[in-house]
Structures are given as structure tokens and as C-alpha cells.
C-alpha positions as MATLAB code, in Angstrom:
seq = 'XXXXXXXXXXXXXXXXXXXXXXXXXXXXXXXXXXXXXXXXXXXXXXXXXXXXXXXXXXXXXXXXXXXXXXXXXXXXXXXXXXXXXXXXXXXXXXXXXXXXXXXXXXXXXXXXXXXXXXXXXXXXXXXXXXXXXXXXXXXXXXXXXXXXXXXXXXXXXXXXXXXXXXXXXXXXXXXXXXXXXXXXXXXXXXXXXXXXXXXXXXXXXXXXXXXXXXXXXXXXXXXXXXXXXXXXXXXXXXXXXXXXXXXXXXXXXXXXXXXXXXXXXXXXXXXXXXXXXXXXXXXXXXXXXXXXXXXXXXXXXXXXXXXX';
ca = [
      57.790 -107.712  -96.871;
      54.173 -107.217  -95.756;
      55.793 -106.149  -92.481;
      58.667 -104.031  -94.642;
      55.762 -101.890  -95.819;
      54.095 -101.711  -92.793;
      57.586 -100.042  -91.110;
      57.645  -97.687  -94.075;
      54.648  -96.228  -93.564;
      54.654  -95.437  -90.408;
      57.994  -93.912  -90.553;
      56.601  -91.591  -93.113;
      53.459  -90.757  -90.727;
      55.808  -90.215  -87.878;
      58.185  -87.706  -90.271;
      54.424  -85.605  -91.031;
      53.688  -85.700  -88.099;
      56.956  -84.494  -86.846;
      56.838  -81.443  -89.894;
      54.027  -80.448  -88.744;
      54.333  -79.687  -84.894;
      57.661  -78.312  -85.930;
      55.127  -75.665  -88.670;
      52.502  -75.199  -85.984;
      55.353  -74.498  -83.134;
      56.829  -71.800  -85.551;
      53.578  -70.780  -86.774;
      53.067  -69.987  -82.679;
      55.998  -68.697  -82.434;
      55.811  -65.629  -84.601;
      51.818  -65.130  -83.601;
      53.342  -64.685  -80.102;
      55.943  -62.303  -81.238;
      53.238  -60.793  -83.389;
      51.529  -59.743  -80.132;
      54.061  -58.463  -78.167;
      55.470  -56.069  -80.522;
      52.170  -54.083  -80.048;
      52.479  -54.617  -76.196;
      49.996  -57.454  -75.423;
      47.242  -56.309  -77.622;
      45.692  -58.654  -79.269;
      43.489  -56.029  -81.045;
      45.566  -53.939  -81.573;
      48.056  -57.014  -83.567;
      44.881  -57.962  -85.468;
      44.211  -54.357  -86.978;
      47.542  -54.369  -88.440;
      46.975  -57.358  -90.712;
      43.043  -55.940  -91.055;
      41.472  -58.855  -89.111;
      38.706  -57.609  -87.051;
      37.381  -54.105  -86.520;
      39.061  -50.703  -86.874;
      37.285  -48.537  -84.261;
      35.668  -50.256  -81.287;
      31.942  -49.245  -80.926;
      31.227  -46.286  -78.283;
      29.796  -47.501  -74.630;
      27.140  -45.410  -74.225;
      26.876  -43.188  -70.826;
      24.035  -43.934  -68.564;
      21.846  -40.690  -67.706;
      21.304  -40.175  -64.000;
      18.752  -37.975  -63.497;
      19.032  -36.134  -60.387;
      16.607  -34.513  -57.960;
      15.668  -31.858  -54.846;
      16.777  -33.699  -52.441;
      17.361  -30.691  -50.534;
      13.955  -28.823  -51.242;
      11.324  -28.493  -48.191;
       8.334  -28.829  -48.123;
       5.122  -29.245  -46.577;
       3.307  -32.012  -44.714;
      -0.289  -32.497  -45.252;
      -1.358  -32.589  -41.305;
       1.302  -29.462  -41.475;
       0.062  -27.507  -44.716;
      -4.064  -27.806  -42.152;
      -2.647  -25.743  -39.102;
      -2.482  -21.712  -38.416;
       0.269  -19.927  -39.917;
       2.681  -19.047  -37.070;
       1.938  -15.601  -35.172;
       5.721  -14.625  -35.547;
       9.669  -14.347  -36.827;
      11.506  -16.163  -38.169;
      13.367  -18.107  -41.647;
      14.074  -22.597  -42.153;
      14.208  -22.852  -45.487;
      16.842  -25.269  -47.462;
      17.936  -25.813  -51.498;
      21.974  -25.502  -52.956;
      24.566  -24.345  -51.824;
      25.162  -21.371  -53.772;
      28.461  -22.078  -55.289;
      28.419  -18.771  -57.865;
      28.278  -16.515  -54.898;
      31.468  -14.485  -54.583;
      31.454  -12.911  -51.033;
      31.954   -8.820  -51.485;
      33.727   -8.030  -48.062;
      34.418  -10.171  -45.081;
      32.333  -10.725  -42.555;
      31.797   -7.632  -39.307;
      32.984   -7.904  -36.525;
      29.973   -7.900  -34.165;
      31.093   -4.520  -32.086;
      31.546   -2.398  -35.350;
      27.764   -2.896  -36.176;
      26.155   -4.050  -32.772;
      22.452   -2.107  -32.172;
      20.517   -3.118  -28.961;
      17.534   -3.464  -29.951;
      15.031   -4.835  -28.107;
      11.185   -4.665  -30.043;
      10.377   -4.050  -33.303;
       8.906   -0.819  -34.179;
       5.713   -2.326  -35.781;
       3.131   -5.437  -35.410;
       3.680   -8.281  -37.119;
       0.401   -9.775  -39.420;
       0.177  -13.454  -38.929;
       2.800  -14.635  -41.750;
       5.362  -12.918  -38.889;
       6.315  -10.336  -41.236;
       6.420   -6.336  -40.815;
       4.535   -5.904  -44.075;
       5.985   -3.044  -45.818;
       8.766   -3.004  -43.073;
      12.044   -1.667  -45.221;
      15.406   -3.006  -45.450;
      18.124   -1.250  -43.670;
      21.601   -0.187  -44.847;
      23.388   -1.781  -41.080;
      22.537   -5.797  -40.060;
      21.258   -6.025  -36.619;
      22.746   -7.458  -33.840;
      21.700   -7.636  -30.238;
      23.900   -7.600  -27.208;
      26.114   -8.431  -29.569;
      24.162  -11.289  -32.256;
      23.749  -10.695  -35.311;
      19.644  -11.859  -35.844;
      18.604  -12.378  -39.227;
      14.463  -13.429  -38.869;
      10.735  -12.422  -39.737;
      11.166   -8.805  -38.198;
      14.484   -7.614  -37.605;
      15.731   -7.790  -41.244;
      18.948   -7.823  -43.490;
      20.827   -5.408  -46.204;
      20.299   -6.214  -49.539;
      23.584   -5.228  -50.182;
      24.762   -7.555  -47.550;
      26.402   -9.978  -48.867;
      29.644  -11.598  -46.420;
      30.186  -14.605  -47.744;
      30.215  -18.029  -45.273;
      31.829  -17.334  -41.587;
      35.433  -18.783  -42.190;
      34.613  -19.608  -38.029;
      30.880  -21.743  -38.410;
      33.024  -23.743  -41.231;
      36.440  -24.153  -38.640;
      33.744  -24.826  -35.692;
      31.876  -27.918  -38.229;
      34.812  -29.111  -39.345;
      35.530  -29.895  -35.683;
      32.429  -30.752  -35.465;
      32.415  -33.266  -38.654;
      36.098  -35.285  -37.573;
      34.662  -36.224  -34.124;
      30.727  -37.922  -35.428;
      33.506  -39.712  -37.686;
      34.375  -40.687  -34.724;
      31.115  -42.433  -33.828;
      30.695  -43.806  -38.135;
      28.744  -40.758  -38.748;
      29.796  -38.653  -42.046;
      27.791  -34.761  -41.773;
      27.947  -32.610  -44.470;
      26.603  -29.468  -44.887;
      24.585  -29.370  -48.200;
      22.963  -25.197  -47.799;
      25.092  -23.219  -45.848;
      25.950  -19.005  -46.853;
      22.727  -17.559  -49.785;
      23.357  -14.494  -51.671;
      20.153  -11.463  -51.665;
      19.441  -12.420  -55.563;
      19.804  -16.173  -54.941;
      17.406  -16.189  -51.854;
      15.187  -14.639  -53.921;
      14.424  -16.955  -56.641;
      14.353  -19.774  -54.378;
      11.654  -18.216  -52.246;
       9.442  -17.102  -55.798;
      10.043  -21.164  -56.480;
       8.271  -21.640  -53.531;
       5.733  -19.687  -53.856;
       4.701  -20.813  -57.317;
       4.437  -24.297  -56.286;
       3.060  -24.203  -52.146;
       1.722  -20.451  -51.955;
       2.658  -17.326  -50.480;
       0.975  -18.631  -46.958;
       2.573  -22.256  -46.418;
       6.017  -21.164  -48.220;
       6.361  -18.271  -45.348;
       6.820  -21.384  -43.174;
       9.842  -22.726  -44.032;
      10.837  -19.775  -45.924;
      12.547  -16.553  -45.951;
      11.310  -13.600  -47.957;
      14.531  -12.483  -50.356;
      16.899  -10.170  -46.949;
      15.214  -12.437  -44.002;
      16.723  -15.374  -44.500;
      19.192  -16.689  -41.989;
      21.360  -17.968  -44.454;
      22.212  -14.546  -45.771;
      24.335  -14.238  -42.697;
      26.481  -16.798  -43.632;
      26.336  -18.678  -39.883;
      22.946  -21.107  -40.635;
      24.468  -24.889  -41.927;
      22.634  -26.994  -43.546;
      23.041  -30.109  -41.906;
      22.569  -33.862  -43.414;
      24.205  -37.151  -43.507;
      26.851  -37.949  -46.440;
      25.262  -40.869  -48.239;
      21.800  -40.268  -47.489;
      20.572  -37.593  -48.679;
      17.359  -38.442  -48.882;
      17.004  -37.234  -45.166;
      17.755  -33.850  -46.109;
      16.261  -30.735  -45.656;
      13.312  -33.189  -44.319;
      11.864  -34.080  -40.771;
      13.314  -37.710  -41.091;
      16.562  -36.406  -40.692;
      16.238  -35.959  -36.678;
      15.077  -39.085  -36.280;
      17.695  -40.845  -37.438;
      21.289  -41.468  -35.008;
      23.023  -38.855  -37.383;
      20.112  -36.590  -36.359;
      20.204  -37.861  -33.223;
      24.799  -36.967  -32.424;
      24.070  -33.602  -34.031;
      20.989  -32.438  -31.953;
      22.883  -34.022  -29.114;
      26.613  -32.099  -29.740;
      26.461  -29.125  -31.834;
      26.286  -27.236  -28.786;
      29.566  -27.883  -27.960;
      31.077  -26.919  -31.365;
      28.609  -23.251  -31.861;
      25.824  -24.186  -33.019;
      22.170  -24.464  -32.116;
      19.305  -25.363  -33.914;
      17.539  -23.046  -34.897;
      14.295  -24.042  -34.869;
      12.603  -26.377  -32.689;
      10.332  -28.524  -32.073;
       7.035  -26.460  -30.847;
       8.039  -23.360  -30.949;
       6.917  -22.144  -34.246;
       4.632  -19.312  -33.061;
       8.076  -18.127  -31.817;
      10.511  -18.707  -34.019;
       7.800  -17.896  -37.169;
       9.296  -21.132  -38.836;
       8.300  -25.505  -38.798;
      10.346  -26.645  -37.225;
      13.750  -27.855  -39.017;
      16.318  -31.144  -37.571;
      18.941  -30.046  -40.477;
      18.678  -26.234  -39.496;
      21.768  -25.527  -37.547;
      22.829  -21.617  -36.653;
      26.516  -20.665  -35.311;
      26.399  -18.198  -32.324;
      29.633  -18.984  -30.521;
      30.363  -22.421  -27.379;
      29.485  -20.565  -25.037;
      27.046  -19.006  -25.850;
      25.302  -22.164  -27.938;
      25.232  -23.833  -24.982;
      23.649  -21.623  -22.462;
      21.274  -21.980  -25.310;
      20.912  -25.741  -25.436;
      20.875  -25.629  -21.604;
      18.400  -23.799  -20.908;
      16.283  -25.504  -23.972;
      15.024  -21.795  -26.183;
      15.407  -20.537  -28.866;
      17.394  -17.718  -30.257;
      14.724  -15.517  -30.023;
      13.736  -16.922  -26.486;
      17.329  -16.280  -25.138;
      17.936  -12.806  -26.608;
      13.882  -11.413  -25.243;
      12.978  -10.459  -28.624;
       9.716  -13.028  -28.123;
];
């Protein structure tokens, strides 16, 4: 009798277990089908039956603070030096993206002038105080010149030189073969943009200091569209900094830029001639043949043209 009861009990338990498993399987199948009908999005499926949040919480965006990495500053030892006796420029800032060129860059032979000496003597800043801006740009031996004694018209707005850009891109392509990714972080600047830029530097450092690294409006080589401030991608800390010259990228550009028509515009130890402190990042396009001559002679543009 006891054995029969035990058998009956076990049989009932087995039926309950079987029913439970069948029901569980059916419920799971329904759930899987339901989720599949909602593109396998569990959250979306739950929302349809009122389960879970109706809207995902917003993700807060992280604000990234931008700084003027390409803004030149004078080192302490440079601030105490005597101001230069002569000419040109060496300023940098973000390239002006909204300036639309007013007219194409003129051919050298169209407005070429050959001038060997400025009309009057310059001051300690290198500028000829009271000098009026000309109506036409000045060419010396077929080379457009823009420095502290030979300014540009305020209306001169050629935009970035297409020829210089093409040569620069060729240089970029070759540099990549050596694992160096170059960029030009500042090229053409309009007269108006240079006006606000120079004022900002004067407000920050004073006229005497600003004149050593930034051009007054109309005297900027960047207004020619032929000046390229060069740096390395992802190494913004070296942009517009003397430290760029000590990097592998800076050394590569210094040794190879002439092959693409660019010269280091403001070499070390030439401030009394160019009028500006050394800038390892500032290069000027003059064409391959002239650039090679200047590079091999190890002279400045002013020395090459006999303007010093």
C-alpha cells in the first residue's frame, strides 16, 4: 500500500514539473518573438508594455576648451634684447577662413619694380614712421617683397597662392613617407585681419615687443598669400613655437623646404636684417630655383635681393 502511494505521489510531481516546463518554454518563446518584432531592442519592447523608462536620459557633452596654440610669445631672454634695427615680420595666428580673395594674384612682370633702397631711413623698430602705404605692391628682381620698409597696398588681397599651395602639398606627400604629417596652420591673411591681430599683440605685449614678431597692417608677408606657417598634425604645442625647429618635423622641413620653393623666412641670428625674431615655422614661397640659391648661400631674402 505504501509503495502504491509513493508511486502515485511521484507521478503527480512529474506531471507538475512537465506542465511547468511546458509553460516556461511557451512564455520564453512569446518573449523572444515579442522582442524580435521590435528589432531585438529589449528597451523598445519593454516600453510597449509600459515597463522601464519612456526616454533614455540625455548624455552630457564634454566641453573642450580651445586655446591659441599658434600664438607666438616672446621668451624672457628675448624681451630684454635690443629691438631690431631693420626690416620684416614673423607673426602667427589662426588662418583666416572667411576672407574671400578680391582678385587673383598678379603676375610678377605686371607690377614689377626694382628698388634697391627705401626712400628714407628706418627707426629702431625697423619701420619708416609716417610712411604711407603704396598703391601697388613692390617687386624686386621679379620677387614680391613685403617687409618693414616695403609695405603692401591695403587693398591688396590675392588670397592664398595656388602655386604655393600646390608646392606645399607635394612637400606634405613626401614628408609622410618619413612618417611626418605636416600642415599649414596659417597662410593668407587680409589687411583687415592683420589690423585686429597686431592690435591684440600690442595690447598684450606692448608696441616694442609686438614689432619683433608681428607685422603692422600692410606690412605682413601673410598678406601676399605666399607665407606658410608650418607645423605637425597632433603636435599643436609646437605650432608657432621655437620648439618646432627641434622636432623631427621641424628639422625635416628646414632641410627640405627649398626643394619645393620655400625658404625659412626668419633665420636664427638674422633679426637685425629681417627685423623679426627667429621663427622656425614661418616659410615663404619664392619658387624652386630661387629657394635653392638662397638655401645654398645661407642668406635671408633681404640679403639675396641686396636690401640689407
